[in-house]
C-alpha positions as CSV (number, residue, x, y, z in Angstrom):
1,M,-22.7,5.9,32.3
2,T,-21.1,9.2,31.8
3,Y,-18.1,9.3,29.5
4,P,-15.3,11.9,30.1
5,F,-15.6,12.8,26.3
6,P,-18.4,12.9,23.7
7,E,-19.3,9.8,21.9
8,P,-17.8,9.7,18.5
9,V,-19.6,10.8,15.5
10,V,-20.8,7.9,13.2
11,I,-20.3,8.3,9.5
12,D,-21.2,5.9,6.9
13,A,-18.9,5.5,4.1
14,E,-20.0,5.1,0.4
15,V,-18.3,3.3,-2.5
16,F,-15.9,5.5,-4.5
17,T,-14.9,2.8,-6.8
18,E,-14.4,-1.0,-7.0
19,L,-12.1,-3.4,-9.0
20,P,-14.0,-4.0,-12.4
21,A,-14.9,-7.5,-13.3
22,V,-12.3,-7.6,-16.0
23,L,-9.5,-7.0,-13.5
24,R,-10.7,-9.6,-11.0
25,R,-8.9,-12.9,-10.9
26,Q,-12.0,-15.1,-10.7
27,G,-11.3,-18.8,-10.3
28,V,-7.5,-18.2,-10.3
29,S,-5.6,-19.6,-7.4
30,S,-2.6,-17.9,-5.8
31,Y,-0.1,-18.8,-3.4
32,W,-1.0,-16.1,-1.0
33,A,-4.7,-17.3,-1.0
34,D,-3.6,-20.8,-0.5
35,R,-1.7,-20.0,2.6
36,N,-3.5,-17.1,4.0
37,R,-7.2,-18.1,3.1
38,R,-7.0,-21.9,3.2
39,G,-7.8,-22.2,-0.4
40,Q,-10.7,-19.8,-0.2
41,A,-11.4,-18.1,-3.5
42,V,-10.0,-14.6,-3.6
43,D,-10.1,-12.5,-6.7
44,S,-8.1,-9.7,-5.2
45,F,-7.0,-8.2,-1.9
46,L,-6.5,-4.5,-2.0
47,E,-4.3,-2.4,0.3
48,G,-1.8,0.7,0.3
49,P,-3.9,3.6,-0.9
50,S,-1.8,6.7,-1.7
51,F,-2.4,9.8,-3.6
52,D,0.0,11.4,-6.2
53,R,0.2,15.1,-7.0
54,E,-2.1,14.7,-9.9
55,G,-4.9,13.3,-7.7
56,H,-4.6,9.8,-8.8
57,L,-5.2,7.1,-6.1
58,W,-2.7,4.2,-6.3
59,F,-3.3,0.9,-4.6
60,V,-2.0,-2.7,-4.6
61,D,-3.4,-6.2,-4.9
62,I,-1.4,-8.6,-2.7
63,P,-2.2,-12.1,-4.0
64,F,-1.6,-11.3,-7.6
65,G,1.2,-8.8,-7.4
66,R,-0.4,-6.0,-9.1
67,I,-0.5,-2.2,-8.9
68,F,-3.5,-0.1,-9.8
69,R,-4.4,3.5,-10.3
70,A,-7.7,5.2,-10.1
71,D,-8.4,8.5,-11.6
72,P,-10.4,11.3,-10.0
73,S,-13.6,9.8,-11.4
74,G,-12.9,6.4,-10.0
75,K,-11.8,4.7,-13.4
76,V,-9.3,1.9,-12.5
77,E,-6.4,0.7,-14.6
78,Q,-3.7,-1.7,-13.9
79,V,-0.3,-0.2,-14.1
80,S,2.0,-3.2,-13.3
81,E,2.1,-6.9,-12.4
82,Y,5.2,-8.6,-11.0
83,D,6.4,-11.6,-9.1
84,G,5.7,-10.3,-5.6
85,Q,3.2,-9.6,-2.8
86,P,2.9,-5.8,-2.6
87,N,1.4,-4.5,0.7
88,G,2.1,-0.8,1.7
89,L,2.6,1.8,-0.9
90,K,3.8,5.4,-0.5
91,I,5.0,8.1,-3.0
92,H,8.2,10.0,-2.7
93,A,8.4,13.7,-3.3
94,D,10.2,13.0,-6.5
95,G,7.3,10.9,-7.9
96,R,8.8,7.5,-7.3
97,I,6.5,4.9,-5.8
98,F,8.0,2.7,-2.9
99,I,6.3,-0.5,-1.9
100,A,6.8,-2.8,1.2
101,D,6.7,-6.2,-0.5
102,F,6.2,-9.2,1.7
103,Q,8.3,-11.3,-0.7
104,N,10.9,-8.9,-2.0
105,G,11.6,-6.2,0.7
106,I,11.3,-2.7,-0.3
107,V,10.8,-2.1,-4.0
108,T,10.2,0.9,-6.3
109,L,7.8,1.3,-9.0
110,D,8.2,3.8,-11.9
111,P,4.8,5.2,-12.4
112,R,5.5,5.8,-16.1
113,T,6.6,2.4,-17.2
114,G,5.3,0.2,-14.4
115,E,8.7,-1.3,-14.0
116,V,9.4,-2.7,-10.4
117,A,12.9,-2.6,-9.1
118,P,14.5,-3.7,-5.8
119,A,15.5,-1.0,-3.5
120,L,16.2,-2.8,-0.3
121,R,16.4,-6.6,-0.2
122,D,17.7,-7.3,3.3
123,C,19.4,-6.0,6.5
124,D,23.0,-6.8,6.2
125,T,22.3,-9.9,4.1
126,E,19.7,-11.1,6.7
127,G,16.3,-11.5,4.9
128,F,13.3,-9.6,6.1
129,K,10.6,-11.6,7.8
130,G,8.0,-10.0,5.3
131,C,7.7,-6.2,4.9
132,N,4.2,-4.8,5.4
133,D,3.9,-1.1,5.5
134,L,6.0,2.1,5.2
135,H,5.8,5.9,5.9
136,F,8.2,8.8,4.8
137,G,9.4,11.5,7.2
138,R,9.9,15.1,6.0
139,D,13.5,14.4,5.4
140,G,12.8,11.5,3.1
141,S,13.6,8.9,5.8
142,L,11.6,5.8,5.2
143,Y,10.2,4.0,8.2
144,F,8.8,0.4,7.5
145,T,7.4,-2.6,9.3
146,D,8.8,-6.2,9.0
147,Q,5.9,-8.3,10.2
148,G,6.2,-11.7,8.6
149,Q,4.1,-14.2,10.5
150,T,4.7,-12.7,13.9
151,G,1.9,-12.4,16.5
152,L,1.4,-13.2,20.1
153,Q,3.1,-16.5,19.6
154,D,6.1,-14.9,18.2
155,P,6.6,-11.2,19.1
156,T,9.7,-10.6,17.1
157,G,8.3,-8.3,14.4
158,R,10.5,-5.3,13.6
159,V,10.4,-1.6,12.7
160,Y,13.1,-0.1,10.6
161,R,14.2,3.5,9.6
162,W,16.2,3.8,6.2
163,E,17.9,7.1,5.9
164,P,18.2,9.0,2.6
165,G,21.7,9.5,1.1
166,S,23.7,7.5,3.6
167,G,21.6,4.4,3.1
168,V,22.0,3.8,7.0
169,L,19.3,1.2,8.1
170,T,18.4,1.2,11.7
171,C,16.3,-1.3,13.5
172,L,14.1,0.8,16.0
173,V,12.2,-2.0,17.7
174,D,12.4,-5.8,17.3
175,K,10.0,-7.3,19.8
176,V,6.6,-6.5,18.2
177,P,3.7,-9.0,17.8
178,S,2.7,-8.1,14.2
179,P,3.8,-4.7,13.3
180,N,1.6,-3.1,10.6
181,G,0.7,0.5,9.7
182,L,2.8,3.4,11.0
183,V,2.9,7.2,10.9
184,L,4.8,10.0,12.6
185,D,3.3,12.6,14.7
186,L,3.4,16.2,13.5
187,A,6.6,17.1,15.2
188,E,8.1,13.7,14.1
189,H,9.1,12.9,17.6
190,V,6.7,10.0,18.0
191,L,6.1,7.1,15.8
192,F,2.6,5.6,16.0
193,L,2.5,1.9,15.3
194,A,-0.5,-0.6,14.6
195,V,0.2,-3.9,16.4
196,T,-2.3,-6.0,14.6
197,R,-2.3,-9.3,16.6
198,A,-2.3,-7.4,19.9
199,N,-5.3,-5.4,18.7
200,A,-3.4,-2.2,19.6
201,V,-1.6,1.0,18.5
202,W,1.6,1.7,20.3
203,R,3.3,4.9,20.9
204,L,7.1,5.0,20.2
205,P,8.7,8.2,21.4
206,M,12.1,8.8,19.6
207,S,15.1,10.4,21.4
208,P,17.2,13.3,19.7
209,S,19.7,10.3,18.9
210,G,17.0,8.5,17.0
211,R,16.5,5.7,19.5
212,V,13.2,4.6,20.8
213,N,12.5,5.2,24.5
214,K,9.6,4.4,26.7
215,A,7.4,2.8,24.2
216,G,4.0,2.5,25.4
217,L,0.3,1.6,24.6
218,F,-1.6,4.4,22.9
219,L,-4.9,2.7,22.0
220,Q,-6.3,-0.8,22.8
221,F,-9.0,-2.4,20.8
222,S,-11.1,-5.4,21.1
223,G,-12.9,-8.0,19.0
224,G,-12.7,-8.5,15.3
225,R,-10.8,-11.2,13.3
226,A,-7.5,-9.2,13.1
227,G,-7.0,-5.7,14.5
228,P,-5.6,-2.3,13.7
229,D,-4.0,-2.1,10.2
230,G,-3.4,1.0,8.3
231,L,-2.8,4.4,10.0
232,A,-3.1,8.0,8.9
233,L,-2.7,11.3,10.6
234,T,-5.0,14.3,10.9
235,S,-3.9,18.0,10.5
236,E,-4.4,18.4,14.3
237,G,-2.2,15.3,15.2
238,G,-5.0,12.9,15.6
239,V,-4.4,9.3,14.7
240,V,-6.8,7.4,12.2
241,V,-6.9,3.7,12.6
242,C,-8.3,1.1,10.2
243,Q,-9.8,-1.6,12.4
244,T,-9.8,-4.5,9.9
245,G,-12.2,-7.3,10.6
246,M,-14.8,-4.9,12.0
247,G,-15.4,-2.9,9.0
248,L,-14.6,0.3,10.9
249,V,-12.2,3.3,10.7
250,W,-11.7,5.2,13.9
251,V,-10.6,8.9,14.1
252,H,-8.9,10.0,17.3
253,N,-7.7,13.4,18.6
254,S,-4.1,13.9,19.5
255,L,-4.8,12.5,23.1
256,G,-6.2,9.2,21.6
257,Q,-9.9,10.1,22.3
258,P,-12.3,8.9,19.6
259,I,-14.1,11.7,17.8
260,A,-15.6,10.0,14.8
261,V,-15.9,6.4,13.5
262,V,-16.5,5.4,9.8
263,R,-18.6,2.4,9.0
264,S,-18.1,0.2,5.9
265,P,-21.2,-0.4,3.6
266,R,-19.6,-3.5,2.1
267,G,-17.3,-5.9,4.0
268,L,-15.4,-5.9,7.2
269,G,-12.0,-5.7,5.6
270,T,-11.1,-2.0,6.2
271,T,-7.4,-2.3,5.8
272,N,-5.8,1.0,4.9
273,C,-6.8,4.6,4.2
274,A,-5.5,7.9,2.8
275,F,-6.9,11.4,2.9
276,G,-7.7,12.9,-0.6
277,R,-6.3,16.1,-1.8
278,E,-9.4,18.3,-2.5
279,G,-9.7,20.0,0.9
280,G,-8.3,17.1,2.8
281,R,-11.7,16.1,4.5
282,T,-12.4,13.1,2.4
283,L,-10.9,9.8,3.6
284,F,-10.5,6.9,1.1
285,I,-10.5,3.4,2.5
286,T,-9.4,0.0,1.0
287,E,-12.2,-2.6,1.7
288,S,-10.3,-5.7,0.9
289,D,-13.1,-8.2,1.2
290,S,-15.2,-6.8,-1.6
291,G,-12.3,-5.3,-3.6
292,S,-13.7,-1.8,-3.1
293,I,-12.4,1.6,-2.5
294,L,-14.7,3.5,0.0
295,K,-14.8,7.2,0.8
296,A,-16.1,9.2,3.7
297,E,-16.6,13.0,3.9
298,F,-16.1,14.5,7.3
299,P,-18.3,17.6,7.9
300,P,-16.3,20.9,8.4
301,E,-17.5,21.3,12.0
302,L,-15.6,18.2,13.1
303,G,-12.4,19.8,12.1
304,I,-11.0,16.6,10.7
305,A,-8.5,16.9,7.8
306,G,-5.4,15.0,6.6
307,A,-2.0,16.0,7.5
308,P,0.4,16.8,4.5
309,M,2.2,13.9,3.0
310,F,5.8,13.6,1.7
311,S,4.5,13.0,-1.8
312,A,3.5,16.8,-1.9
313,A,6.7,18.0,-0.3
314,C,8.2,19.8,-3.3
315,A,7.8,23.0,-5.2
316,G,4.9,23.3,-7.4
317,S,2.9,20.5,-5.7
C-alpha cells in the first residue's frame, strides 16, 4: 500500500531519571489508587513535566500530592507535599507554578518555599468536576481542562479560559468526553485538545470574540487502555501527542501528518511531555507506570524542536 506521506521515523527513548527508592511510597495505600487502580499497589504516578528558566524539570505525583524537581543531571528532590491530587503543571513568566489539581481546582506553588495556595476553586461557586491540565497563552491567559470522570458515557467535560487581570472565566466548550492535554497553535487562533476516552485530538478554532466555532476532529487514534493525554507544540506548529496506554509519543506536522514516533523503553504510561531548553530538540516524557522520566533526541534533519513556552516569556530569560 502506498501512503500519501512518508512513514514516521521511529525513535527509541532512553531513561533520563527515575523516582529514587527513598521517594517511592512502597506499600502505602492512597485514595487515588484505591479508586483508580482498584487497590493495585502504586508507589507514584508522575505527570505534568515543565521546565523553569534555570533548566530544572518540575513534575507531579498525583496519588500522594507531591511536587518534584529534577536538576539538569537528573537528580530528583521533593519540593512539596500537600492534601491534593496535582495533575497538569505549567510555569508562569514570573516564576510562579500553576497546577491543575483534581481535588482543589487551580492552585499555585511557590517554588522557593513549596507552599501551595488556592488560585481558582470553582466557577461561580459551582465546583469543578476535576481539573486535569493547563496551558498559558502569550498574554498570560490560562486555558485548562475540567475532566472529572467524564467519558463516552458522560460527555460533559469542559475547557475553560481564565483571563489575567480581569479574572474573567469563560467556558469554551462543555460537551467533551474526557478533555485532557491542551495547547494553542502558533498564531493562538486554534486550541488543540486531547480527548482521552474518545482516543482523539480535537481542533477548536477560536473566533476574534474568543468563542469556539466549528470544532472538529484533528487526529483519531485506536487501541491502548486510555488514549491521547499530554500535548506539546513544535516550533513549526506541529502537534506532539502522548498516547498513554501504548507507550508512544507521536510527533505530527501542522497538517496532522505523523513524522516521528517515540517508543518507551519502560512501561506503556507515556502521559505527558515537554521539550528541554538546550536546543529544543530533546523531548522529556513522564512514564507513569515505572515512575520514570524518559528523553528522546530528535536528529537535526527532522526539523523537530519545541515552540517557546510562556515560562520563558520575560526579559533576561
